[in-house]
Structures are given as structure tokens and as C-alpha cells.
N, CA, C and O atoms as a Tripos MOL2 file, in Angstrom:
@<TRIPOS>MOLECULE
protein
  284   283    71     0     0
PROTEIN
NO_CHARGES

@<TRIPOS>ATOM
      1 N          13.2420   59.9540 -103.0610 N.3       1 MET1
      2 CA         13.4160   59.1470 -101.7550 C.3       1 MET1
      3 C          13.6430   58.1020 -101.8720 C.2       1 MET1
      4 O          13.1940   57.4900 -102.8410 O.2       1 MET1
      5 N          14.4030   57.5100 -100.9590 N.am      2 SER2
      6 CA         15.0240   55.9910 -100.5980 C.3       2 SER2
      7 C          14.3270   55.1750 -100.2440 C.2       2 SER2
      8 O          13.3100   55.4740  -99.6170 O.2       2 SER2
      9 N          14.6230   53.9740 -100.5080 N.am      3 ASP3
     10 CA         14.0080   52.6490  -99.5750 C.3       3 ASP3
     11 C          13.7710   52.8590  -97.8480 C.2       3 ASP3
     12 O          12.7870   52.5690  -97.1660 O.2       3 ASP3
     13 N          14.9630   53.4240  -97.4870 N.am      4 GLU4
     14 CA         15.0200   53.9570  -95.9540 C.3       4 GLU4
     15 C          14.0920   54.5660  -95.2310 C.2       4 GLU4
     16 O          13.7360   54.2120  -94.1070 O.2       4 GLU4
     17 N          13.4590   55.9750  -96.1710 N.am      5 THR5
     18 CA         12.6200   56.5280  -95.6770 C.3       5 THR5
     19 C          11.3890   56.7820  -96.4860 C.2       5 THR5
     20 O          11.3120   56.5190  -97.6860 O.2       5 THR5
     21 N          10.2470   57.4070  -95.6340 N.am      6 PHE6
     22 CA          9.1370   57.4560  -96.2670 C.3       6 PHE6
     23 C           8.0620   58.5690  -95.3060 C.2       6 PHE6
     24 O           8.2460   58.8690  -94.1260 O.2       6 PHE6
     25 N           7.2310   58.9210  -95.9560 N.am      7 ALA7
     26 CA          6.6350   60.0260  -94.9250 C.3       7 ALA7
     27 C           7.4140   61.0880  -94.4340 C.2       7 ALA7
     28 O           8.0010   60.8990  -93.3690 O.2       7 ALA7
     29 N           7.5500   62.3220  -95.0880 N.am      8 ARG8
     30 CA          8.4400   63.5130  -94.5620 C.3       8 ARG8
     31 C           9.6830   63.2760  -94.5900 C.2       8 ARG8
     32 O          10.4680   64.1050  -94.1290 O.2       8 ARG8
     33 N          10.1350   62.0440  -95.1610 N.am      9 GLY9
     34 CA         11.8760   62.0770  -95.2770 C.3       9 GLY9
     35 C          12.2780   61.3800  -93.6880 C.2       9 GLY9
     36 O          13.4490   61.2790  -93.3200 O.2       9 GLY9
     37 N          11.2600   60.9910  -92.9600 N.am     10 ILE10
     38 CA         11.9140   60.4840  -91.8090 C.3      10 ILE10
     39 C          12.5020   58.7800  -91.7760 C.2      10 ILE10
     40 O          11.7010   57.9350  -92.1750 O.2      10 ILE10
     41 N          13.3780   58.4820  -91.4760 N.am     11 PRO11
     42 CA         13.4240   57.1590  -91.9100 C.3      11 PRO11
     43 C          12.8610   55.9480  -90.7880 C.2      11 PRO11
     44 O          12.8840   56.0790  -89.5640 O.2      11 PRO11
     45 N          12.3470   54.7330  -91.5530 N.am     12 TRP12
     46 CA         11.4930   54.1470  -90.6670 C.3      12 TRP12
     47 C          12.0500   53.5290  -89.6710 C.2      12 TRP12
     48 O          11.3720   53.3760  -88.6560 O.2      12 TRP12
     49 N          13.3330   53.0530  -89.7100 N.am     13 ARG13
     50 CA         13.7880   52.5110  -88.4150 C.3      13 ARG13
     51 C          13.4720   53.8780  -87.1810 C.2      13 ARG13
     52 O          12.9940   53.5160  -86.1060 O.2      13 ARG13
     53 N          13.6760   54.9840  -87.3310 N.am     14 GLU14
     54 CA         13.5100   56.1430  -86.2850 C.3      14 GLU14
     55 C          11.9580   56.2410  -85.8940 C.2      14 GLU14
     56 O          11.5860   56.4360  -84.7360 O.2      14 GLU14
     57 N          10.9250   56.0550  -87.1970 N.am     15 ARG15
     58 CA          9.8630   55.9630  -86.4930 C.3      15 ARG15
     59 C           9.2130   54.9970  -86.0350 C.2      15 ARG15
     60 O           8.1460   55.0900  -85.4300 O.2      15 ARG15
     61 N          10.0610   53.5690  -86.3980 N.am     16 LEU16
     62 CA          9.4570   52.4010  -85.1700 C.3      16 LEU16
     63 C           9.9840   52.4250  -84.0650 C.2      16 LEU16
     64 O           9.4230   51.9480  -83.0790 O.2      16 LEU16
     65 N          11.5220   53.1580  -84.0120 N.am     17 ARG17
     66 CA         11.8060   53.5390  -82.3760 C.3      17 ARG17
     67 C          10.5430   54.4500  -81.5990 C.2      17 ARG17
     68 O           9.9200   54.1740  -80.5740 O.2      17 ARG17
     69 N          10.4440   55.5210  -82.4180 N.am     18 ALA18
     70 CA          9.4160   56.4300  -81.4390 C.3      18 ALA18
     71 C           8.3280   56.0290  -81.3230 C.2      18 ALA18
     72 O           7.7070   56.5770  -80.4110 O.2      18 ALA18
     73 N           7.5430   54.9170  -82.1330 N.am     19 ALA19
     74 CA          6.3010   54.2180  -82.1360 C.3      19 ALA19
     75 C           6.5050   53.2740  -80.8040 C.2      19 ALA19
     76 O           5.6720   53.2290  -79.8980 O.2      19 ALA19
     77 N           7.4910   52.6740  -80.8120 N.am     20 ALA20
     78 CA          7.5860   51.4880  -79.6270 C.3      20 ALA20
     79 C           7.9690   52.5490  -78.2290 C.2      20 ALA20
     80 O           7.4400   52.2040  -77.1720 O.2      20 ALA20
     81 N           8.6700   53.5410  -78.2020 N.am     21 SER21
     82 CA          8.6720   54.4370  -77.2600 C.3      21 SER21
     83 C           7.2650   55.0790  -76.2880 C.2      21 SER21
     84 O           7.2540   55.2510  -75.0690 O.2      21 SER21
     85 N           6.1540   55.3470  -77.2590 N.am     22 VAL22
     86 CA          5.0430   55.7350  -77.1430 C.3      22 VAL22
     87 C           4.3770   54.6050  -76.5590 C.2      22 VAL22
     88 O           4.0420   54.7310  -75.3820 O.2      22 VAL22
     89 N           4.0820   53.3780  -77.2250 N.am     23 VAL23
     90 CA          3.4750   52.2600  -76.6060 C.3      23 VAL23
     91 C           4.0250   52.1220  -74.9450 C.2      23 VAL23
     92 O           3.3320   52.1370  -73.9280 O.2      23 VAL23
     93 N           5.6490   51.9710  -75.0850 N.am     24 LYS24
     94 CA          5.6160   51.8520  -74.0710 C.3      24 LYS24
     95 C           5.3700   52.3630  -72.8200 C.2      24 LYS24
     96 O           5.3520   51.7350  -71.7620 O.2      24 LYS24
     97 N           5.1520   53.7260  -73.0230 N.am     25 ARG25
     98 CA          4.6890   54.7270  -72.2170 C.3      25 ARG25
     99 C           3.8870   54.8630  -71.8260 C.2      25 ARG25
    100 O           3.7700   55.4430  -70.7470 O.2      25 ARG25
    101 N           2.7450   54.3130  -72.6250 N.am     26 LEU26
    102 CA          1.1940   54.0430  -72.4970 C.3      26 LEU26
    103 C           0.9880   52.8830  -71.6090 C.2      26 LEU26
    104 O          -0.0560   52.6680  -70.9930 O.2      26 LEU26
    105 N           2.1920   52.0480  -71.5760 N.am     27 ALA27
    106 CA          1.7470   50.7720  -70.5800 C.3      27 ALA27
    107 C           2.4210   50.9350  -69.4900 C.2      27 ALA27
    108 O           2.6350   49.9860  -68.7370 O.2      27 ALA27
    109 N           2.8020   52.0080  -69.2770 N.am     28 GLY28
    110 CA          3.6100   52.5640  -67.9510 C.3      28 GLY28
    111 C           4.9430   51.7050  -67.7730 C.2      28 GLY28
    112 O           5.3040   51.3700  -66.6450 O.2      28 GLY28
    113 N           5.6450   51.3670  -68.8820 N.am     29 MET29
    114 CA          6.8940   51.6130  -68.6760 C.3      29 MET29
    115 C           7.9810   52.4170  -69.0240 C.2      29 MET29
    116 O           7.9330   53.1430  -70.0170 O.2      29 MET29
    117 N           9.0470   52.3460  -68.2290 N.am     30 PRO30
    118 CA          9.9730   53.6910  -68.5110 C.3      30 PRO30
    119 C          10.5260   53.6480  -70.2170 C.2      30 PRO30
    120 O          10.2970   52.6640  -70.9200 O.2      30 PRO30
    121 N          11.1830   54.7150  -70.6650 N.am     31 ASP31
    122 CA         11.9600   54.5660  -71.8660 C.3      31 ASP31
    123 C          13.2620   54.7980  -71.2000 C.2      31 ASP31
    124 O          13.4720   55.8120  -70.5340 O.2      31 ASP31
    125 N          14.1750   53.8200  -71.3860 N.am     32 TYR32
    126 CA         15.4150   53.5290  -71.1520 C.3      32 TYR32
    127 C          16.3550   54.5190  -72.3150 C.2      32 TYR32
    128 O          17.4270   54.8180  -71.7900 O.2      32 TYR32
    129 N          16.2660   54.9080  -73.2780 N.am     33 ASP33
    130 CA         16.7190   56.0290  -73.9800 C.3      33 ASP33
    131 C          16.4820   57.2480  -73.3690 C.2      33 ASP33
    132 O          17.5090   57.7540  -72.9160 O.2      33 ASP33
    133 N          15.4000   57.9300  -73.1970 N.am     34 ARG34
    134 CA         15.3880   58.6700  -72.3810 C.3      34 ARG34
    135 C          15.7390   58.9900  -71.1690 C.2      34 ARG34
    136 O          15.8120   60.1750  -70.8430 O.2      34 ARG34
    137 N          16.0280   57.9330  -70.2640 N.am     35 TYR35
    138 CA         16.6040   57.8570  -68.7020 C.3      35 TYR35
    139 C          17.9290   58.1900  -69.5540 C.2      35 TYR35
    140 O          18.0590   59.3780  -69.8490 O.2      35 TYR35
    141 N          18.9400   57.2930  -69.9930 N.am     36 LEU36
    142 CA         20.0040   57.7920  -70.5020 C.3      36 LEU36
    143 C          20.4970   59.0630  -70.7470 C.2      36 LEU36
    144 O          21.5350   59.4890  -70.2400 O.2      36 LEU36
    145 N          19.5170   59.9150  -71.7960 N.am     37 ALA37
    146 CA         19.7330   61.1810  -71.7570 C.3      37 ALA37
    147 C          19.4330   62.3310  -70.4420 C.2      37 ALA37
    148 O          19.8940   63.4660  -70.3180 O.2      37 ALA37
    149 N          18.6800   61.7320  -69.7200 N.am     38 HIS38
    150 CA         18.3380   62.2680  -68.2490 C.3      38 HIS38
    151 C          19.4260   62.1330  -67.3290 C.2      38 HIS38
    152 O          19.8370   62.9820  -66.5380 O.2      38 HIS38
    153 N          19.9620   60.6510  -67.5740 N.am     39 LEU39
    154 CA         21.3240   60.6340  -66.5540 C.3      39 LEU39
    155 C          22.9090   61.3770  -66.9730 C.2      39 LEU39
    156 O          23.8600   61.4510  -66.1950 O.2      39 LEU39
    157 N          22.8890   61.7910  -68.1350 N.am     40 ARG40
    158 CA         23.7750   62.0820  -68.8580 C.3      40 ARG40
    159 C          24.2450   63.5680  -68.4950 C.2      40 ARG40
    160 O          25.3300   64.0630  -68.1870 O.2      40 ARG40
    161 N          22.7860   64.1190  -68.6870 N.am     41 GLU41
    162 CA         22.9690   65.6910  -68.2710 C.3      41 GLU41
    163 C          22.4830   66.0010  -66.8200 C.2      41 GLU41
    164 O          22.7930   67.1220  -66.4170 O.2      41 GLU41
    165 N          21.8670   65.3090  -66.0730 N.am     42 SER42
    166 CA         21.4910   65.9130  -64.8790 C.3      42 SER42
    167 C          22.5040   64.9850  -63.7160 C.2      42 SER42
    168 O          22.9680   65.5580  -62.7300 O.2      42 SER42
    169 N          22.7460   63.6060  -63.9650 N.am     43 HIS43
    170 CA         23.8390   63.1350  -63.2380 C.3      43 HIS43
    171 C          24.7950   62.5110  -63.6520 C.2      43 HIS43
    172 O          24.7010   61.2890  -63.5370 O.2      43 HIS43
    173 N          25.8490   62.9720  -64.1750 N.am     44 PRO44
    174 CA         26.9180   62.5270  -64.7800 C.3      44 PRO44
    175 C          27.5760   61.6900  -64.2870 C.2      44 PRO44
    176 O          28.0840   60.6990  -64.8130 O.2      44 PRO44
    177 N          27.6180   62.1660  -62.8640 N.am     45 GLU45
    178 CA         28.7690   61.3920  -61.9060 C.3      45 GLU45
    179 C          28.0760   59.7530  -61.5060 C.2      45 GLU45
    180 O          28.7120   59.0330  -60.7360 O.2      45 GLU45
    181 N          27.0890   59.3960  -61.9470 N.am     46 ARG46
    182 CA         26.3490   57.9740  -61.6340 C.3      46 ARG46
    183 C          26.8240   57.3080  -62.7710 C.2      46 ARG46
    184 O          27.0580   57.8890  -63.8310 O.2      46 ARG46
    185 N          26.9960   55.9200  -62.5570 N.am     47 PRO47
    186 CA         27.3090   54.9100  -63.3220 C.3      47 PRO47
    187 C          26.1820   54.6060  -64.1860 C.2      47 PRO47
    188 O          25.0160   54.6530  -63.7940 O.2      47 PRO47
    189 N          26.5550   54.2800  -65.4230 N.am     48 VAL48
    190 CA         25.5920   53.7970  -66.5270 C.3      48 VAL48
    191 C          24.9110   52.3370  -66.3410 C.2      48 VAL48
    192 O          25.6100   51.3320  -66.4670 O.2      48 VAL48
    193 N          23.5510   52.2470  -66.0420 N.am     49 PRO49
    194 CA         23.1800   50.7530  -65.7190 C.3      49 PRO49
    195 C          22.7970   50.2950  -67.4350 C.2      49 PRO49
    196 O          22.5360   50.9160  -68.4650 O.2      49 PRO49
    197 N          22.9350   48.9100  -67.0540 N.am     50 THR50
    198 CA         22.6250   48.2760  -68.3200 C.3      50 THR50
    199 C          20.9610   48.3100  -68.2340 C.2      50 THR50
    200 O          20.3060   48.5900  -67.2300 O.2      50 THR50
    201 N          20.4260   47.9340  -69.6090 N.am     51 GLU51
    202 CA         19.1790   48.0600  -69.6490 C.3      51 GLU51
    203 C          18.0900   47.3450  -68.7380 C.2      51 GLU51
    204 O          16.9910   47.7460  -68.3540 O.2      51 GLU51
    205 N          18.8760   45.9570  -68.4870 N.am     52 ARG52
    206 CA         18.1280   44.9380  -67.6410 C.3      52 ARG52
    207 C          18.2060   45.5170  -66.4390 C.2      52 ARG52
    208 O          17.1400   45.4730  -65.8240 O.2      52 ARG52
    209 N          19.2850   46.1610  -65.7640 N.am     53 GLU53
    210 CA         19.4070   46.6100  -64.5560 C.3      53 GLU53
    211 C          18.4220   47.6240  -64.2520 C.2      53 GLU53
    212 O          17.7410   47.6360  -63.2270 O.2      53 GLU53
    213 N          18.3790   48.4150  -65.1230 N.am     54 TYR54
    214 CA         17.3690   49.7250  -65.2690 C.3      54 TYR54
    215 C          16.0720   49.2850  -65.1390 C.2      54 TYR54
    216 O          15.4340   49.8980  -64.2830 O.2      54 TYR54
    217 N          15.4300   48.3350  -65.7740 N.am     55 TYR55
    218 CA         14.2120   48.0710  -65.7600 C.3      55 TYR55
    219 C          13.9850   47.1660  -64.4500 C.2      55 TYR55
    220 O          12.9370   47.2620  -63.8110 O.2      55 TYR55
    221 N          14.8400   46.4320  -64.1400 N.am     56 GLN56
    222 CA         14.6400   45.8920  -62.6100 C.3      56 GLN56
    223 C          14.8550   46.8770  -61.7320 C.2      56 GLN56
    224 O          14.2640   46.5570  -60.7000 O.2      56 GLN56
    225 N          15.5050   48.1300  -61.5690 N.am     57 GLU57
    226 CA         15.4340   49.0550  -60.7910 C.3      57 GLU57
    227 C          13.8660   49.6140  -60.7880 C.2      57 GLU57
    228 O          13.2250   49.8040  -59.7540 O.2      57 GLU57
    229 N          13.4290   49.8160  -61.9700 N.am     58 PHE58
    230 CA         12.3140   50.4490  -62.1930 C.3      58 PHE58
    231 C          10.8400   49.8600  -61.5820 C.2      58 PHE58
    232 O           9.8550   50.4690  -61.1630 O.2      58 PHE58
    233 N          11.1450   48.2980  -61.7260 N.am     59 VAL59
    234 CA          9.9860   47.4140  -61.0720 C.3      59 VAL59
    235 C          10.1400   47.4340  -59.5580 C.2      59 VAL59
    236 O           9.1420   47.4060  -58.8390 O.2      59 VAL59
    237 N          11.2760   47.4790  -59.1000 N.am     60 LYS60
    238 CA         11.4890   47.2720  -57.8710 C.3      60 LYS60
    239 C          10.9040   48.8720  -57.0100 C.2      60 LYS60
    240 O          10.3220   49.1440  -55.9590 O.2      60 LYS60
    241 N          11.3830   49.5120  -58.0000 N.am     61 GLY61
    242 CA         10.6180   51.3840  -56.9860 C.3      61 GLY61
    243 C           9.2490   51.4560  -57.4660 C.2      61 GLY61
    244 O           8.5530   52.4570  -57.2930 O.2      61 GLY61
    245 N           8.8590   50.4270  -58.0570 N.am     62 ARG62
    246 CA          7.6570   50.8270  -58.3220 C.3      62 ARG62
    247 C           6.1910   49.7730  -57.4260 C.2      62 ARG62
    248 O           5.0250   49.9080  -57.0560 O.2      62 ARG62
    249 N           7.1990   48.8460  -57.4610 N.am     63 TYR63
    250 CA          6.4160   47.3260  -56.5640 C.3      63 TYR63
    251 C           6.8270   47.2920  -55.1810 C.2      63 TYR63
    252 O           6.1670   46.6600  -54.3550 O.2      63 TYR63
    253 N           7.8220   47.8980  -54.8840 N.am     64 GLU64
    254 CA          8.2130   47.7660  -53.5870 C.3      64 GLU64
    255 C           7.9560   48.9570  -52.7420 C.2      64 GLU64
    256 O           7.0030   49.7120  -52.9330 O.2      64 GLU64
    257 N           8.9980   49.1280  -51.6290 N.am     65 ASP65
    258 CA          9.2190   49.9110  -50.9640 C.3      65 ASP65
    259 C          10.3590   51.1890  -51.4670 C.2      65 ASP65
    260 O          11.1570   51.6800  -50.6690 O.2      65 ASP65
    261 N          10.2720   51.5730  -52.8000 N.am     66 GLY66
    262 CA         11.4110   52.2420  -53.0410 C.3      66 GLY66
    263 C          10.6970   53.4620  -53.9810 C.2      66 GLY66
    264 O           9.5130   53.4620  -54.3180 O.2      66 GLY66
    265 N          11.5430   54.3400  -54.2700 N.am     67 SER67
    266 CA         11.5250   55.4250  -54.8640 C.3      67 SER67
    267 C          11.4030   55.1860  -56.2810 C.2      67 SER67
    268 O          12.3210   54.5250  -56.7660 O.2      67 SER67
    269 N          10.4700   55.5730  -57.0750 N.am     68 SER68
    270 CA         10.7310   55.4190  -58.7350 C.3      68 SER68
    271 C          11.1810   56.8760  -59.4460 C.2      68 SER68
    272 O          11.1810   57.0690  -60.6620 O.2      68 SER68
    273 N          11.5090   57.7200  -58.5650 N.am     69 ARG69
    274 CA         11.8870   59.3220  -59.2060 C.3      69 ARG69
    275 C          13.3710   59.7560  -58.2070 C.2      69 ARG69
    276 O          13.7000   59.5290  -57.0430 O.2      69 ARG69
    277 N          13.9560   60.4310  -59.2790 N.am     70 CYS70
    278 CA         15.3410   60.9480  -58.5510 C.3      70 CYS70
    279 C          15.1360   62.1900  -58.5510 C.2      70 CYS70
    280 O          15.8340   62.7290  -57.6920 O.2      70 CYS70
    281 N          14.4390   62.9740  -59.1720 N.am     71 CYS71
    282 CA         14.3430   64.1820  -59.1050 C.3      71 CYS71
    283 C          13.0070   64.9570  -59.1600 C.2      71 CYS71
    284 O          13.0020   66.1860  -59.0850 O.2      71 CYS71
@<TRIPOS>BOND
     1     1     2 1
     2     2     3 1
     3     3     4 2
     4     3     5 am
     5     5     6 1
     6     6     7 1
     7     7     8 2
     8     7     9 am
     9     9    10 1
    10    10    11 1
    11    11    12 2
    12    11    13 am
    13    13    14 1
    14    14    15 1
    15    15    16 2
    16    15    17 am
    17    17    18 1
    18    18    19 1
    19    19    20 2
    20    19    21 am
    21    21    22 1
    22    22    23 1
    23    23    24 2
    24    23    25 am
    25    25    26 1
    26    26    27 1
    27    27    28 2
    28    27    29 am
    29    29    30 1
    30    30    31 1
    31    31    32 2
    32    31    33 am
    33    33    34 1
    34    34    35 1
    35    35    36 2
    36    35    37 am
    37    37    38 1
    38    38    39 1
    39    39    40 2
    40    39    41 am
    41    41    42 1
    42    42    43 1
    43    43    44 2
    44    43    45 am
    45    45    46 1
    46    46    47 1
    47    47    48 2
    48    47    49 am
    49    49    50 1
    50    50    51 1
    51    51    52 2
    52    51    53 am
    53    53    54 1
    54    54    55 1
    55    55    56 2
    56    55    57 am
    57    57    58 1
    58    58    59 1
    59    59    60 2
    60    59    61 am
    61    61    62 1
    62    62    63 1
    63    63    64 2
    64    63    65 am
    65    65    66 1
    66    66    67 1
    67    67    68 2
    68    67    69 am
    69    69    70 1
    70    70    71 1
    71    71    72 2
    72    71    73 am
    73    73    74 1
    74    74    75 1
    75    75    76 2
    76    75    77 am
    77    77    78 1
    78    78    79 1
    79    79    80 2
    80    79    81 am
    81    81    82 1
    82    82    83 1
    83    83    84 2
    84    83    85 am
    85    85    86 1
    86    86    87 1
    87    87    88 2
    88    87    89 am
    89    89    90 1
    90    90    91 1
    91    91    92 2
    92    91    93 am
    93    93    94 1
    94    94    95 1
    95    95    96 2
    96    95    97 am
    97    97    98 1
    98    98    99 1
    99    99   100 2
   100    99   101 am
   101   101   102 1
   102   102   103 1
   103   103   104 2
   104   103   105 am
   105   105   106 1
   106   106   107 1
   107   107   108 2
   108   107   109 am
   109   109   110 1
   110   110   111 1
   111   111   112 2
   112   111   113 am
   113   113   114 1
   114   114   115 1
   115   115   116 2
   116   115   117 am
   117   117   118 1
   118   118   119 1
   119   119   120 2
   120   119   121 am
   121   121   122 1
   122   122   123 1
   123   123   124 2
   124   123   125 am
   125   125   126 1
   126   126   127 1
   127   127   128 2
   128   127   129 am
   129   129   130 1
   130   130   131 1
   131   131   132 2
   132   131   133 am
   133   133   134 1
   134   134   135 1
   135   135   136 2
   136   135   137 am
   137   137   138 1
   138   138   139 1
   139   139   140 2
   140   139   141 am
   141   141   142 1
   142   142   143 1
   143   143   144 2
   144   143   145 am
   145   145   146 1
   146   146   147 1
   147   147   148 2
   148   147   149 am
   149   149   150 1
   150   150   151 1
   151   151   152 2
   152   151   153 am
   153   153   154 1
   154   154   155 1
   155   155   156 2
   156   155   157 am
   157   157   158 1
   158   158   159 1
   159   159   160 2
   160   159   161 am
   161   161   162 1
   162   162   163 1
   163   163   164 2
   164   163   165 am
   165   165   166 1
   166   166   167 1
   167   167   168 2
   168   167   169 am
   169   169   170 1
   170   170   171 1
   171   171   172 2
   172   171   173 am
   173   173   174 1
   174   174   175 1
   175   175   176 2
   176   175   177 am
   177   177   178 1
   178   178   179 1
   179   179   180 2
   180   179   181 am
   181   181   182 1
   182   182   183 1
   183   183   184 2
   184   183   185 am
   185   185   186 1
   186   186   187 1
   187   187   188 2
   188   187   189 am
   189   189   190 1
   190   190   191 1
   191   191   192 2
   192   191   193 am
   193   193   194 1
   194   194   195 1
   195   195   196 2
   196   195   197 am
   197   197   198 1
   198   198   199 1
   199   199   200 2
   200   199   201 am
   201   201   202 1
   202   202   203 1
   203   203   204 2
   204   203   205 am
   205   205   206 1
   206   206   207 1
   207   207   208 2
   208   207   209 am
   209   209   210 1
   210   210   211 1
   211   211   212 2
   212   211   213 am
   213   213   214 1
   214   214   215 1
   215   215   216 2
   216   215   217 am
   217   217   218 1
   218   218   219 1
   219   219   220 2
   220   219   221 am
   221   221   222 1
   222   222   223 1
   223   223   224 2
   224   223   225 am
   225   225   226 1
   226   226   227 1
   227   227   228 2
   228   227   229 am
   229   229   230 1
   230   230   231 1
   231   231   232 2
   232   231   233 am
   233   233   234 1
   234   234   235 1
   235   235   236 2
   236   235   237 am
   237   237   238 1
   238   238   239 1
   239   239   240 2
   240   239   241 am
   241   241   242 1
   242   242   243 1
   243   243   244 2
   244   243   245 am
   245   245   246 1
   246   246   247 1
   247   247   248 2
   248   247   249 am
   249   249   250 1
   250   250   251 1
   251   251   252 2
   252   251   253 am
   253   253   254 1
   254   254   255 1
   255   255   256 2
   256   255   257 am
   257   257   258 1
   258   258   259 1
   259   259   260 2
   260   259   261 am
   261   261   262 1
   262   262   263 1
   263   263   264 2
   264   263   265 am
   265   265   266 1
   266   266   267 1
   267   267   268 2
   268   267   269 am
   269   269   270 1
   270   270   271 1
   271   271   272 2
   272   271   273 am
   273   273   274 1
   274   274   275 1
   275   275   276 2
   276   275   277 am
   277   277   278 1
   278   278   279 1
   279   279   280 2
   280   279   281 am
   281   281   282 1
   282   282   283 1
   283   283   284 2
@<TRIPOS>SUBSTRUCTURE
     1 MET1         2 RESIDUE 1 A MET
     2 SER2         6 RESIDUE 1 A SER
     3 ASP3        10 RESIDUE 1 A ASP
     4 GLU4        14 RESIDUE 1 A GLU
     5 THR5        18 RESIDUE 1 A THR
     6 PHE6        22 RESIDUE 1 A PHE
     7 ALA7        26 RESIDUE 1 A ALA
     8 ARG8        30 RESIDUE 1 A ARG
     9 GLY9        34 RESIDUE 1 A GLY
    10 ILE10       38 RESIDUE 1 A ILE
    11 PRO11       42 RESIDUE 1 A PRO
    12 TRP12       46 RESIDUE 1 A TRP
    13 ARG13       50 RESIDUE 1 A ARG
    14 GLU14       54 RESIDUE 1 A GLU
    15 ARG15       58 RESIDUE 1 A ARG
    16 LEU16       62 RESIDUE 1 A LEU
    17 ARG17       66 RESIDUE 1 A ARG
    18 ALA18       70 RESIDUE 1 A ALA
    19 ALA19       74 RESIDUE 1 A ALA
    20 ALA20       78 RESIDUE 1 A ALA
    21 SER21       82 RESIDUE 1 A SER
    22 VAL22       86 RESIDUE 1 A VAL
    23 VAL23       90 RESIDUE 1 A VAL
    24 LYS24       94 RESIDUE 1 A LYS
    25 ARG25       98 RESIDUE 1 A ARG
    26 LEU26      102 RESIDUE 1 A LEU
    27 ALA27      106 RESIDUE 1 A ALA
    28 GLY28      110 RESIDUE 1 A GLY
    29 MET29      114 RESIDUE 1 A MET
    30 PRO30      118 RESIDUE 1 A PRO
    31 ASP31      122 RESIDUE 1 A ASP
    32 TYR32      126 RESIDUE 1 A TYR
    33 ASP33      130 RESIDUE 1 A ASP
    34 ARG34      134 RESIDUE 1 A ARG
    35 TYR35      138 RESIDUE 1 A TYR
    36 LEU36      142 RESIDUE 1 A LEU
    37 ALA37      146 RESIDUE 1 A ALA
    38 HIS38      150 RESIDUE 1 A HIS
    39 LEU39      154 RESIDUE 1 A LEU
    40 ARG40      158 RESIDUE 1 A ARG
    41 GLU41      162 RESIDUE 1 A GLU
    42 SER42      166 RESIDUE 1 A SER
    43 HIS43      170 RESIDUE 1 A HIS
    44 PRO44      174 RESIDUE 1 A PRO
    45 GLU45      178 RESIDUE 1 A GLU
    46 ARG46      182 RESIDUE 1 A ARG
    47 PRO47      186 RESIDUE 1 A PRO
    48 VAL48      190 RESIDUE 1 A VAL
    49 PRO49      194 RESIDUE 1 A PRO
    50 THR50      198 RESIDUE 1 A THR
    51 GLU51      202 RESIDUE 1 A GLU
    52 ARG52      206 RESIDUE 1 A ARG
    53 GLU53      210 RESIDUE 1 A GLU
    54 TYR54      214 RESIDUE 1 A TYR
    55 TYR55      218 RESIDUE 1 A TYR
    56 GLN56      222 RESIDUE 1 A GLN
    57 GLU57      226 RESIDUE 1 A GLU
    58 PHE58      230 RESIDUE 1 A PHE
    59 VAL59      234 RESIDUE 1 A VAL
    60 LYS60      238 RESIDUE 1 A LYS
    61 GLY61      242 RESIDUE 1 A GLY
    62 ARG62      246 RESIDUE 1 A ARG
    63 TYR63      250 RESIDUE 1 A TYR
    64 GLU64      254 RESIDUE 1 A GLU
    65 ASP65      258 RESIDUE 1 A ASP
    66 GLY66      262 RESIDUE 1 A GLY
    67 SER67      266 RESIDUE 1 A SER
    68 SER68      270 RESIDUE 1 A SER
    69 ARG69      274 RESIDUE 1 A ARG
    70 CYS70      278 RESIDUE 1 A CYS
    71 CYS71      282 RESIDUE 1 A CYS
């Protein structure tokens, strides 16, 4: 096993990213990577927002009179 991997051969960076995603979801924050996958699959015609634009839209939809869901 190399220095890049541990526990079942999963790269530590990938495990760290997954852990950060779980923490964000528990805190009620959306997952940008997951949103990008959804956007490409369900809405390929839409422009891809930057991560900053995505979070701004999330906050606006959650705390103002906007929709927080598309589907």
C-alpha cells in the first residue's frame, strides 16, 4: 500500500472530500460537486455557475422568497 492510500485502498484525498461533503450536508449546506453532476445529467442546456454563484443562489433561495429546488 502506498503513502497515498489507507484503509481499504481508498486514496486519503478522496476520503477527505467525502467527509467534507457529509459535514456540509449535516450543516445544511449544499454539495457543489453533487449539484454539478445533477446539472449535467438533468439540465445540460443550463450554464454552469461558479461555486460562489451556486452558494449565493442557495442562500437566496433558502432565506428569501425563492425556490431552493429545481426538480
